[in-house]
C-alpha positions in Angstrom: 20.7 -19.1 -15.2 22.6 -19.8 -11.8 21.0 -19.9 -8.3 23.6 -16.6 -7.3 21.3 -15.2 -10.3 17.8 -16.6 -10.2 17.7 -15.5 -5.5 18.4 -11.5 -6.2 15.4 -11.7 -8.8 13.5 -13.9 -6.7 14.0 -11.6 -4.1 13.1 -7.9 -5.5 9.8 -9.8 -7.0 8.9 -10.9 -3.1 10.2 -7.8 -2.4 7.7 -5.6 -4.9 5.1 -8.0 -4.5 4.7 -7.2 -0.4 4.5 -3.6 -1.0 2.2 -3.2 -4.0 -0.6 -6.2 -2.7 -0.2 -4.8 0.9 -0.9 -1.6 -0.1 -4.3 -2.5 -2.3 -5.3 -4.2 0.7 -4.4 -1.4 2.4 -7.4 0.7 -0.1 -9.5 -2.2 -0.6 -10.6 -1.6 3.4 -11.4 2.3 2.6 -12.9 1.5 -0.7 -15.3 -1.7 0.8 -16.9 1.1 3.4 -17.5 3.8 0.1 -14.4 6.4 0.5 -12.2 6.7 -2.6 -8.2 6.9 -1.8 -6.4 7.8 -4.0 -3.6 8.7 -1.1 -2.5 5.6 -0.4 1.1 7.4 -1.5 1.0 9.6 0.9 0.1 7.1 3.2 2.5 4.9 2.5 5.2 7.9 1.9 4.7 8.4 5.6 4.9 4.9 7.0 8.5 5.1 5.3 9.6 8.4 6.1 8.3 7.2 9.8 10.0 3.8 9.2 12.8 5.6 8.9 12.7 8.2 11.1 12.6 6.0 13.6 15.4 4.0 13.0 17.8 7.0 13.1 16.3 7.6 16.0 16.2 4.4 18.0 20.1 3.3 16.3 19.3 -0.1 17.1 20.8 -2.2 14.5 19.3 -5.5 15.3 17.0 -7.3 13.3 14.5 -7.0 15.9 14.0 -3.4 16.2 11.4 -3.8 13.1 8.9 -5.3 15.5 8.6 -1.4 16.9 9.4 0.2 13.6 6.6 -1.2 11.8 4.0 -0.8 14.3 5.2 3.0 14.5 4.9 3.5 11.2 1.6 2.2 10.6 0.3 3.5 13.6 1.0 7.2 12.6 -0.2 6.2 8.7 -3.3 5.5 10.7 -3.2 8.7 11.7 -2.4 10.5 8.8 -5.1 8.6 7.2 -7.7 9.6 9.9 -7.5 13.7 7.2 -9.1 11.9 5.2 -11.8 10.4 7.3 -12.6 13.7 8.3 -12.9 15.6 5.4 -14.9 12.7 3.5 -16.9 11.6 6.3 -16.9 14.4 8.8 -17.5 17.4 6.1 -18.9 15.6 3.1 -16.0 16.3 0.7 -14.6 15.4 -2.5 -12.7 12.2 -1.9 -10.5 13.0 -5.2 -9.9 16.0 -3.9 -8.8 15.3 0.0 -6.5 12.2 -2.0 -4.8 14.9 -3.7 -4.3 16.9 -1.6 -2.8 14.6 1.3 -0.7 13.0 -1.3 1.0 16.7 -2.1 1.0 16.5 2.2 2.3 13.7 2.3 6.3 14.5 0.3 5.9 17.8 1.8 5.7 16.4 5.5 8.3 13.6 4.7 11.2 16.3 3.2 11.5 18.7 6.5 11.2 15.3 8.2 14.7 14.7 6.0 16.3 18.2 5.9 15.7 19.0 10.0 17.2 14.8 11.2 18.5 13.3 8.3 22.1 13.3 7.4 22.2 15.0 3.7 18.2 14.9 3.2 18.8 10.8 4.1 17.8 8.6 6.7 21.1 6.7 7.0 19.0 4.1 8.7 21.6 0.5 10.6 18.2 -1.4 11.3 18.7 -4.6 9.0 15.7 -6.9 6.9 13.9 -9.4 9.4 14.5 -12.5 7.6 16.4 -15.6 7.8 19.1 -14.8 5.5 20.7 -11.5 4.5 22.5 -10.4 1.2 22.1 -12.9 -1.5 21.1 -15.6 0.7 18.1 -18.1 -0.4 16.1 -17.6 3.2 16.0 -13.8 2.5 13.4 -14.8 0.9 12.0 -15.6 4.4 11.3 -12.3 5.7 8.9 -10.6 7.9 7.7 -8.3 5.4 6.1 -11.9 3.7 4.9 -13.7 6.5 3.0 -10.2 7.3 1.8 -10.0 3.5 0.8 -13.5 3.8 -1.4 -13.0 7.1 -2.8 -9.9 5.4 -4.2 -12.0 2.5 -4.8 -15.3 4.8 -7.2 -12.2 7.1 -8.5 -9.8 4.4 -10.2 -13.1 2.5 -11.5 -14.6 6.0 -12.8 -10.9 7.3 -14.6 -10.3 3.5 -15.8 -14.0 3.0 -17.1 -15.7 6.5 -17.2 -12.7 8.8 -20.3 -10.4 9.8 -18.4 -7.6 10.4 -17.4 -7.9 6.2 -21.1 -8.2 5.3 -21.3 -4.9 7.2 -18.8 -3.0 5.7 -19.4 -4.0 1.9 -22.9 -3.0 2.8 -22.1 0.4 3.5 -20.2 1.0 0.3 -22.9 -0.3 -1.4 -26.3 0.8 -0.1 -25.4 3.2 3.3 -28.8 4.1 3.9 -30.2 0.4 3.8 -27.0 -0.6 6.2 -28.0 1.8 8.1 -32.0 1.1 8.1 -30.5 -2.1 9.5 -29.2 -1.3 12.0 -25.4 -1.0 11.0 -23.4 2.6 12.6 -22.2 3.5 8.6 -20.0 6.3 9.6 -18.7 4.4 11.9 -17.0 1.9 9.5 -16.6 4.4 7.3 -13.9 6.1 9.9 -13.0 1.7 10.6 -11.9 1.2 6.8 -10.5 4.5 6.9 -8.3 4.2 9.3 -7.5 0.5 8.7 -6.5 1.3 5.0 -4.1 4.3 6.6 -2.0 1.3 8.9 -1.5 -1.0 5.9 -0.4 1.4 4.1 2.1 2.2 6.1 2.7 -1.5 6.7 4.0 -0.8 2.8 5.5 2.8 3.5 7.7 0.5 5.9 8.4 -2.4 3.0 9.7 0.6 0.7 11.9 2.0 2.5 13.6 -1.7 4.0 14.3 -1.2 -0.1 15.8 2.3 -0.4 17.3 2.9 2.7 19.5 5.8 2.6 18.5 7.1 -1.5 14.8 7.2 0.5 14.2 10.4 -0.6 10.5 11.5 -0.1 8.9 9.3 -2.6 7.6 6.0 -3.3 8.1 5.4 -7.0 4.2 5.8 -7.1 4.1 2.9 -6.0 1.2 3.5 -4.4 -0.9 4.3 -7.3 0.2 1.1 -8.8 -1.2 -0.5 -5.5 -4.4 1.2 -6.4 -4.3 0.1 -9.9 -4.3 -3.1 -8.6 -7.2 -2.9 -7.0 -9.2 -2.4 -9.5 -7.9 -4.8 -11.7 -8.7 -7.4 -8.8 -12.2 -5.9 -8.8 -12.3 -5.0 -4.9 -12.0 -9.4 -4.5 -8.8 -10.4 -2.6 -8.4 -13.8 -4.8 -8.1 -11.6 -7.7 -6.2 -8.8 -6.7 -3.9 -10.9 -5.2 -3.4 -12.7 -8.2 -3.0 -9.0 -10.4 -0.4 -8.3 -7.7 1.3 -10.8 -9.0 1.4 -9.9 -12.6 3.4 -6.7 -12.1 6.2 -8.2 -10.0 7.3 -11.0 -12.5 7.3 -7.8 -15.1 9.0 -5.3 -13.1 12.0 -8.0 -12.1 11.7 -9.4 -15.3 12.6 -5.8 -17.2 15.5 -5.4 -15.0 16.8 -8.6 -15.3 17.0 -7.9 -19.4 17.6 -4.0 -18.8 21.4 -4.8 -19.8 20.4 -6.6 -23.1 19.3 -4.2 -24.5 21.3 -0.6 -25.5 19.2 2.1 -27.0 15.7 0.7 -25.5 16.5 0.6 -22.7 13.4 3.1 -21.4 11.3 1.0 -23.3 12.4 -2.3 -21.7 12.2 0.0 -17.8 8.4 1.0 -18.9 7.3 -2.2 -20.3 6.3 -2.8 -16.6 3.7 -0.3 -16.5 2.7 0.0 -20.1 1.6 -3.9 -19.7 0.0 -2.8 -16.4 -2.3 -0.2 -18.0 -3.0 -2.6 -21.1 -4.9 -5.1 -18.1 -6.2 -3.0 -16.6 -8.1 -1.4 -19.5 -8.9 -5.2 -21.1 -9.6 -6.2 -17.4 -12.1 -2.7 -16.1 -14.9 -3.5 -18.9 -17.1 -4.3 -16.6 -17.4 -2.0 -13.2 -17.6 -4.6 -10.3 -16.8 -1.0 -7.9 -19.3 -0.6 -4.7 -21.8 1.6 -5.9 -22.0 3.9 -3.4 -18.4 4.6 -3.9 -16.9 8.1 -3.6 -20.4 9.5 -2.9 -20.9 11.1 0.1 -23.4 9.6 3.5 -25.8 11.9 4.4 -28.2 10.0 6.9 -30.6 13.0 6.3 -30.9 11.8 2.3 -32.1 8.9 0.8 
């Protein structure tokens, strides 16, 4: 295997690691507050759509335009996630039903924008990814997205391991009534968790659009659902999420590299990363370490 073949493999590996791990961290902030957020996939779709939409609207090819596009994608995704907060926090609705509804709504919004503003239902973005190198250069691995996901990992670990904010978020996910009795504003932190989950999910979606470009069709290949799988495999712990987040990209890039050598067995090879991930999830989820109040609507009048 030559350097010319290793570099694209590493680039793809770090790409999917960045998308999946960022999506998992997005889910972590929501679920630590007790809000089940299976809408991560829809949030990522909104992030990817907004990134593509503004990239053609602004029409600047300079790589530094990402410094504007990613925050825009994050902001609109955060606002979209507030719909989930409204249903689950304000209306005390079922978290799963709300998440499914948002996962249906997001592709519809994306389709409308692609239809109206796209070229043949495509966003022909001219914004290249911000990285030290381009195309198949080794330095392309060291990109803005790798810097962002590394920062997210470190900051998230620090918040939950070293700060009062992290302890309070964890407390309301375990026992919101006890947290409220200790003077913590439970609903405010739940809103914060859902909004932050949307912001980070939008960043993951922007990473996906950088990869998909004009092939983007209003979906993210189910990577949002896979991110939730990695979150569960990681047992809602940052370190374990990162470890789990390394497994699927490795298997996925390996399967792509080997796919051309298996002829009629190609579908099995392509499906193998997902099958291995499911098996690992089954093996790692025997002991449930989810927040105890996860998915339970909070009513301060009930104890």
